[in-house]
C-alpha positions in Angstrom: 314.9 55.0 168.0 316.5 51.7 168.5 314.4 48.9 169.9 315.6 46.0 172.3 313.6 43.0 173.4 314.5 41.8 176.7 313.5 37.7 177.7 313.8 37.2 181.5 311.3 36.0 183.5 313.1 37.5 187.0 310.7 40.6 187.5 313.7 42.4 189.2 316.2 41.8 186.5 313.8 42.5 184.1 312.8 46.1 185.7 316.9 46.9 186.0 317.4 45.9 182.2 314.4 47.9 180.6 315.0 51.0 183.1 318.6 51.1 182.4 318.3 50.9 178.9 315.3 53.3 178.5 317.5 55.6 180.3 320.1 55.3 178.1 317.8 56.6 175.1 316.8 52.9 173.9 313.1 51.2 173.4 312.4 48.4 175.3 310.0 45.3 175.3 309.8 42.8 178.0 308.8 39.2 177.8 308.6 36.6 180.6 308.9 33.7 179.1 310.5 31.7 175.9 307.4 31.6 174.1 306.3 35.3 174.7 310.1 36.3 173.7 309.9 34.0 170.5 306.1 35.5 169.6 307.3 39.1 170.5 310.3 38.8 167.8 307.9 37.3 165.2 305.6 40.3 165.6 307.6 43.2 166.0 310.8 45.0 164.8 313.8 45.2 167.4 317.1 46.0 166.4 318.9 43.7 169.4 317.8 40.7 171.8 318.9 40.3 175.6 317.8 36.7 176.6 318.0 34.9 179.9 318.8 31.1 179.3 316.9 29.7 182.0 313.2 30.5 181.3 309.6 29.0 181.2 308.3 26.9 178.3 311.3 27.6 175.9 314.8 27.9 177.5 317.2 30.5 175.9 318.9 28.2 173.9 316.0 27.2 172.0 314.0 30.4 171.4 318.1 31.9 169.9 317.8 28.7 167.7 314.1 29.7 166.7 315.3 33.4 165.8 318.1 32.3 163.7 315.8 30.1 161.2 314.1 33.2 160.3 316.8 36.2 161.0 320.6 35.7 160.9 321.4 39.1 161.3 319.7 40.8 164.4 322.1 40.4 167.5 321.6 38.3 170.4 323.2 38.9 174.2 322.5 36.0 176.7 322.5 36.8 180.0 322.8 33.9 182.7 323.8 32.3 185.9 325.4 29.1 183.8 328.8 30.4 183.6 330.7 27.0 182.5 332.5 26.9 179.1 330.1 24.1 177.8 326.9 26.6 178.4 328.6 29.3 176.7 329.7 27.1 174.1 326.5 26.1 173.7 325.4 29.7 173.4 327.3 30.7 170.8 326.7 27.1 168.9 322.4 27.9 168.4 323.5 31.7 167.1 324.5 34.0 170.3 326.3 36.6 169.9 327.6 37.6 173.2 327.4 36.0 176.5 327.6 37.7 180.2 327.4 35.8 183.6 324.9 37.0 186.0 325.7 39.2 188.2 326.9 41.7 185.4 327.7 45.4 185.7 325.5 47.1 184.0 327.6 49.5 182.5 329.6 46.3 181.0 326.8 45.0 179.7 325.6 48.9 177.8 328.7 48.7 176.4 328.3 45.2 174.9 324.6 46.2 173.8 326.5 49.6 172.0 329.5 47.1 170.6 326.6 44.6 169.0 324.6 47.5 167.9 327.4 49.4 165.7 328.2 45.6 164.5 324.7 45.0 163.4 325.1 48.8 161.4 328.6 48.3 160.2 327.4 44.9 158.7 324.0 46.4 157.1 326.0 49.4 155.4 328.6 46.8 153.8 326.2 44.5 152.2 326.2 45.5 148.6 323.1 44.7 146.6 324.1 46.2 143.3 327.4 47.5 141.3 327.3 50.5 138.4 330.0 51.5 136.1 328.9 53.5 133.1 325.6 51.9 131.4 326.7 48.7 132.8 324.5 47.4 136.0 325.3 44.1 138.0 322.7 43.3 140.6 324.2 40.9 142.8 321.2 39.5 144.7 319.9 38.0 141.3 323.3 37.7 139.3 321.8 39.5 136.4 324.1 42.0 134.2 322.8 44.6 131.8 324.4 46.9 129.8 322.3 50.4 128.6 319.1 48.5 130.3 320.0 45.5 127.9 320.0 41.8 129.5 323.0 40.4 129.2 323.6 36.5 129.3 326.7 35.3 131.4 328.1 31.9 132.2 329.2 31.7 135.9 332.8 31.8 135.4 332.2 35.2 132.9 330.2 36.7 135.4 332.4 35.9 138.1 335.2 37.3 135.8 333.1 40.7 135.2 332.5 41.3 138.9 336.2 41.1 139.7 337.0 43.7 136.8 334.5 46.0 138.2 335.8 45.8 141.5 339.0 46.9 140.2 337.0 49.2 138.3 339.9 51.8 136.3 342.6 49.4 137.7 344.9 47.3 135.5 344.4 43.5 137.0 347.3 41.3 135.8 346.1 37.4 134.3 348.3 36.6 137.8 345.5 38.2 140.0 343.0 37.2 138.3 343.9 33.6 138.4 343.8 33.9 141.8 340.8 35.8 142.7 338.5 34.5 139.9 339.9 31.1 139.7 341.7 30.3 142.8 344.9 28.9 141.2 348.2 30.0 140.1 348.8 31.2 136.8 350.3 28.9 134.3 351.9 31.0 131.6 351.7 28.0 129.4 348.0 28.4 129.2 345.6 31.3 127.8 342.4 30.4 129.7 342.8 33.9 131.0 342.9 35.3 127.7 339.8 33.2 126.0 337.4 34.3 129.4 338.4 37.9 128.5 337.4 37.4 124.6 334.3 35.6 126.1 333.3 38.8 127.8 334.5 41.3 125.4 331.9 39.5 122.9 328.9 39.7 124.9 329.7 43.1 126.5 331.3 45.3 124.4 330.7 43.8 120.8 327.2 45.4 120.0 327.8 49.0 122.3 329.8 51.8 120.9 332.0 52.2 123.8 334.2 49.6 124.8 334.5 48.1 128.5 337.2 45.5 128.8 340.6 46.7 127.3 343.9 45.1 127.4 347.5 46.7 128.9 350.2 44.8 126.3 352.3 42.8 129.0 350.5 43.9 131.9 346.9 42.9 132.2 343.7 43.7 131.7 341.3 46.8 133.0 337.7 47.8 132.9 337.4 51.1 131.9 335.1 53.7 129.5 338.0 55.7 128.8 339.2 54.7 124.9 342.9 55.0 125.9 343.3 51.2 125.7 342.9 48.6 123.1 
């Protein structure tokens, strides 16, 4: 069940949010001041936080700022009677994801909650920690590369080039594409630096293995594939 933290010192509003959200299938915990809300956020697992700005002990801006020091991903929706542009900008500056002004329509709040939760779910799915192809594994968090569980030490630029090739596995990529995507520059036909780095990679990635992964398609570019159809 999706768990939501509501930080709201007005009991009437807090009760309205708790009842309405629970009727829509969410689990809700309520904190009645900023310090309590911050403490709950550290000691419980929530998927979303709804916070007022004008709160006892710690205001909503301070709570949001503290939460963002330890959790950059959790969606935070701010509810407040302060509706000026400056107030909204300050909320976004400290890490709020959305902003609603009291009084609010609960149906709109519910729609925004669903959007924020969906956005978080998509973001979580999109985070790739590892890339694999054939016997090649790239750990993106530690930037470590292995083939058949044998560590391969690469320079930062060799690593970036390999990641780009794996991202485009089984596809021929041109020198122009590599120059733009890996080096962030336009390819100069008078230089051979990309070929030099491809050769560096080949020596480290393929030399001691029977199956070669990095191949050249003459006049076109390079391809990472385990199919032995290129040289």
